[in-house]
N, C-alpha and C positions, 0 to 999 in steps of 0.2 A: 694442528696444522693451521697455519695462518691463511690470509686470504689469497696469498700467491700460490697456495697448495704445498708449500713446503713444510717438511717436518721441523718442529722446533726441538732443538737439543736440550731438552731438561734431563737432569741427573735423577731428581726424586719425583715419584709419581704414585698416586694412592695404591695402584695394584702392583707395586715393587717391579720384580723382574719380568712381569708380563709383557711390558712395553718393550717392542722390538725384539721379541723372543725369537730366537734362532736365526738372526739375522746377522750380516757381517758388512764391512767397508774394507776395501783394498784401495790404497792410494800411495803417493809419495810420502805421508808420513802417519803416525797413528792418530787416533781421535781422543782427545784428551778429556772431551765431555763425559766420557763414560769410563771412569777410573778403573771400574772393577770388571770391565771387559777384558777377554784375552788379548795378547799381543804376540804376533809370530811375524819374523822376517822372512820375507821370500826372497829379496835381493837388497841391498842397501837403500834402493830407491823404491822399494815395493814393500809396503808395511800393511798387514791384515790385523785387523781389529775385529774382535768376535763376541757376540752375546756370551755370557758365561755358561749357557746351556747348550751352546752350539759346539759339537765336537771337531777338533782340529787335530790331524795327526801329520807329522812331517817325517819322511823317510830321507837319509842323506847317504850317498856312496860315491867316494872320488869326486866331490864337488857337484855332483847331479843331485837333484833332490825332486821328491814328488810330495805335494801337499795336498792331503784330503780335507774337505770342508763337507761335515755331515757324515753320513754313514754308509756303508757299501755292503752287499751282500752276495755271497757265491752259492748258488743253488746247487751246484755240485760238490760243496764242501760245506755244509751248513754249520760246522763247528769253527769255521774260520772267522776271525775277527778283522777288524780294520787293519790293524797292524800287519796281520799275516797276509791279507790281500795285497795290501799297498807294497811292502817288501817284496812280494812275489813278482809284482811288475817292474821292479827295479832293473832287471835284465833287459827290459825291452825299452829304456829310456832313450838309447841311442838310434832307435827306429821308430820314429813317431807314427808312422802308418800301422806298423805291426803292434805298437801300444794301443791304438785305437781299436783295432780288431780284438784284441785280448780283452777289451773293456765290454764288448758287446753283451756278454754273458752275465754280467753283474746286474743286480736289483739295488734297491735302495733309494735314497735321495742324496746326491752328492755332487761335488765339484772337484775335479783334480786339476791341479797347477803343475805341470811338467817343465822342469828346467834342465835342459841337457847341456848348458853353459854355451851353446851356439844359439838355440832359440829358446823362449819361454812361452809357452801357450797355456790355455785354460779351456777346459769344456766341461761340461755337466751330463748328468744322467740322461738315459735315452729321449725321454719326454720333456727334459728341462724343467723338472719340478724343483730343484734347488735353482731357483732363477737367478740370473744375471742381468744386471742393467749397467751400461757403461758410457763414459763421456765419446761423443763422435769427435774423431780427430781434426774434423774440418772446423770444429766450433770451439775446441778446448785445448789449450797447451798441455795440460798435465791429464794423465789418464787415472781416471777413478772408476771403480767398480763397486756395486753395492747390490744388496737383495731387492731392493725398491728405488725407484728413482728420487723419492723425497729425500732419501739420505744425502744423494750427491748434491740435488739442488740447495739444500741447506749449506753444505760447505761452500758452494760457489755463487750463492746468493742469486740463482737463477729465478726469472720470472716465467710464468707459463705462456706457452705458445698460443697466440688468441685462436687460431684455427683448430687447434688440438681442444682448446677449452670449448668451442663452440660445437664441435662434434660431440665431445663426450656429454654434454649438458643435453644434446639433442636426443642422443642414444639411450641415456639414462631414463628419458620419459617413456622411451618405447620398451625398454627391456631392463628389468631391474637386475639382471645379472649381466649387465654390459661390461665389455672387456675391449681392450685396445688391439687394433689390426696391425699386421705386419710386425715390424720391429719399432713401431712408434710408442710414445709414452706422452705425458703432459707437456714435456720439454724438447725444444728442438736440438738441444745440445746433447741430449741423451738418447742412447739405443738400447733396445732390448736384444739380447742374444738368443736367437732361435735355436730350438733343438736341431742336432746333427750339423751344428756349427761349432768351430772353435774360434777363440779369440787369441790373435797375437799380442801379448801384452808388451812388446817392445814398439809396435807400430799403431797399436790401437785398431786394427783392422780385422774384420770377422771372415770366415772362409767356410763354405761348405765342404764337409769331408764324408758326407753319407747322403744317398747311396753310393757306393762305390762298386757295385758289381751287380750284374742282372738277378732278379728274382727268380729262385729254381723253383719250379712247380712241383709239388708233392702230393702224393695220395692222402685221402682223408685219414685212413688209419695210421699212417706215420706221423702225420700232423698232430692228430689227437694224443698218441704215445708222447711224443716230445713236449707237447703243451702241458700234459698231465704231470710229467716227471720235473719239469720246471717249476711249475706253480707249487707243487708239493715241496720241493728243495727250498724255495724262497720262504714259503710260510714256515718252514722248519727251522730255516736260518734266523729270521726275525723272532722266533718265538724263543730261541736259546739266549737272546739278549735282553728282550724286552717283555714286560706285560702287555699283551695285546688286547685292544677291543675291536673286535671284527663287526664291520657293519653288516646289518641283516635288513633286507627289503623284501618285496616280493618279485624282484627284477632278475634278470639273467646274471649279470655281473656278480652281485653279492652270492647268488646261489651257487657260482663257480668256486668263489671263496670259502663258502662254507664247505663244499666237498673237498677242497684242496686242505681243508683244516682238519680233516678226519682223525688224523694220527695225533693231533695236539689239542684236540677238543676239550680234554679236561684241563688244559693250562691257560686257557683263554676264555674271555667273556665275549658274548654277543650284544650289539646295542643297536637300538632303532631309534632315530630322532624324530619325534612327533613335532613337526614344525608348526609355525604359526598358520592357524586356518586349517590345519589337517583334522578331519573328523576322527572320532574314535573307532569308526568302522571302515577307515581307509585301508586298503588292500595291504600296504605295507606293515600296518599294525597286525591284522588278522594273520597273514600269511606267515610273518615272522614268529608270531605266538604259537601258531600252529606246529611249525618246523622245530623251534625249543622244546615244546612239549612231547613231541614224537620222539625226538632223540635225547631228551633228558639233559638239555644244555643251559648253562647260566646265561640269563638274558636281562637286560635293562632297557626300559624304555625311557628315555630322556625327554621331558617336555619342555618345550621354548616357552618363555613368556610372550605375552602380547608385544612387549617393547623392552629394549634395553634400559635398565636403570642408568641413572645420570651419571654415576661413578665410572660404570662399566662403559658406557658410551663414549666416554670421553678418552679413555685408554684405546678402545677399539679404532675409534677414528683418527688417531695419532699414530697407532700401530703400522698402518699401511697407507699409503697415497690412495685416495678416492676409494676408501673402504666401502664396502656394499652394505647399505643399510639392511637390506633384506636377511644378509647373513648373521648380524650382529646377535639378535635372541638366539639363534641356534648357538652360537660362541659361547654366550654367557651360560646358557644351561649346561653346555658341556664343560666348561671351566668349573661350574658349581659341582658337578657329578664327579668330575675326573681329577680336578685339582692338579693338573699338568703332570699326572703320575704315569699315565698309559700312552701307549703308541696306538693311534687309529690306524686301520686297516680298511682301505676303500677300494671299490670295484671300477674306480674311473680308469680312463685309457683303453679298456678293451673295447670301446667303440671304433678304435682306429681300424680293427678287423672286422667290424661288422656292417661295412658298405653304408656308413650313417649318411654321408653326403652323396647324393646322386642327382644330377639334372634331369629337367623333364625331357629335354631333347638332347641329341648327340652332337650338337654344333661345336664351333670352336670355344675353347675355354680362354676366357678373357677376364680381365679384372673385374668388369661390370658383372660378369657371371657368378664369379667367387663372391663379391660383396652381395649381390642379390640373395645369395645363400643364407647370409647372417646378419647382415647389417644395412640392406637397401642399398641405394644408390648415392650415398652421401660422398661427397667429393674427396673427402680427408681419407676415407675407407678405401675408396677406388683407389687413389693414389698408393695407399699403403700395400695393398694387395698387388698393384702392379709392380711395385719393387721386388715383392716375395716372388712374384710369377716370373720375373727376369732372371731370378737365380735358380730356376728349376730346369734349365735346358738340357740338363743330361741326368735325368732320374731313371735311366733304363727303361725296364717295364712296369715299374711300379704306378699304381693308379694316381692320377694327380689329385683326385678327392679325398682319397685315403690319406696321402700325403699332407694335404690341407687340413685335415682334421688333425693329424698328427702335431702338425707345427703350429698351427694357428689356434685350433680350439683348445688342445691340451696346452701347448707352449704358453698360451697367453691367458685364456680364461681358467684352466685347471690350476695352472702354477700360481696365480695370483689368489685364487681361493683358498689354496694350502697355506701362502703366507699369511693370510688373514686369521685362519684358523689355528695357526701356530700359538696364538696367543692363549689357547685352551688346551692343546695336547702336548704330551711331552715331545712328540715328533708324529709324521705321519708316514705311513708306509703303503704305496700303491703296488701291489705284486705284478701287476701288468705294465709297469714301468720298467721293462726290461727289452733291449733292442733283439736279442736273439728271439725271445717268446713272441714278440710281435710279428717279427720277420716269418718265423715258422708259422704263425696263424695266418699270415697273409698268402702264404704258400700254397694253401688249399684253393679250390675251385671256390668262386663267388657264391655259387649256389648253395654250398653248405655254410656260408657265412651269413645268409641273409634271412629276414623274417619270412614268414612266421616260425619257422621250424627250428632255425639255429642248430643244423645238425652238428656242426662241429662241437658246439658248446654241450650238446647232449652226449656226444661220444667221449668228450673229455670228462664229464661228471660219472658216466659209466665206468670209467676206469679209476677215478677217484673215490667214489662214495655213491654208488647207484641208487641207494635208498633216498637220497635227496630229491630224486626225479619223481617220487610218489606222491609229493605236493605239487599241485599246479602252480606255473610260474606265471605271473602276471595275469592272474584269472579275470580281474576286472577289465582286461582288454578284449576279453572274448565272450564273457558271460557275467551275469550278476553274482556277486560274491555271497548271496544268501544261501545258495546251496552249499557252498563249501563251509561257511559257518555253521549251519545246521549239521553237516556231517560231522564236523570237528566236536560240537558241543554234544552230540549223540554218543560219539565215541568216548568222550571224556565221562560222561555220566554212565555209561555202562562199565568203564575202567574202575570207577571209585564205588559202585553200587555193590554192596555186600551179597555173596552168594546166594544166602537164603531168600533174599528179595528177589533175586533173578528167578529162582526156582519157583517162587510163589507167582511170579508174574508170567511164567511160562506155559 
């Protein structure tokens, strides 16, 4: 990346195909700087250039096409592959609203480009984790789309917006996990496509398509059954295609994933990343160790170095615009451990249903209120959230703060973090990245989704693998880990002590 923040288009690099891994560029011509990248025509004036490790599948019928970028999973049919799912959608191409509805149940990390010969539209997975940046029609004559803004900026020789630069430099000082608000990015000519929006590839305009109906409230038991079924189906579907590394910590989200993996536990490995500065007695280390010992699971603890080495740092910082220095050591350790062979399974996006953002008072929801929750009162952030808020005039009975977490926190912070970690994994799978699943979870009363009990989560785990609840969740947030650790060591000692010694001591 040069001083303007643009990506430099080099063909050769010390870490080979790690650079721009799983990324794409869509525009009026193919990108010749990457001769080994895939090339797919969408229309004569729309050319898709993709990193060789990024899956693309295109289905055609009667001059109508569906193009898949990434991978897509069907929880109701775990044996279905990308080809099966996309071909099955072809009958809905002529009715885009119905096509969108059909996509609600799918998981994975994907983009679909739908060309019915009248319109050509692009949209992505529920949380927007296969992210899309595109040129603003008011500032650019040609439409370009890409995985990250730097790829477009390099093509068009764009310079950073000074107000964006001032914002991000200030925010980085306050939060090492900084992210861009609204649909903003470092360049005023480029926009970020939010979740629940599609992009018209002829006009370059985005349009909200969801929520498209009121949220139907459901009883806890029904929601728990549906959630358990979907999670189990998604985990099974992913395991039929990939070697999975399931994240394991002390928290709620990964415990849900552990429970959902019961039927495939012998096929997957579990991984805990010991981040820089994390002590050996951290809850994530202790609790995950207890869980894998209790259930006889394969477990790896990946230790991040204190800092990236020079070669990896060079690639990591070129791989994504404004890459996070904080995440670099983790990514380097994962690459060494994984060699891009496994698909990571993470528990993020579950927070959408956990009432994560709630204001102190019940006053009017303003851009200033939203900004104060995450970024303070920076003018750039307030203006970006004002634009987002103006696009939420009809969200039916959905909670504005849940939608804010969904589209802003997940759609921006989480999506960019996954792009950065693409350098280390084969791909990344987020089971909660499924609209039908999230809607079902939101359908139960808030009191079942709030701390400290998280009753919905307990009910789901009780249906998937109730024994995982026998080990405390986030014990460090309620009491000292000391008692838990002593109990674990005592149990392990008795397990491996010969019977004659036990009898002698009794």
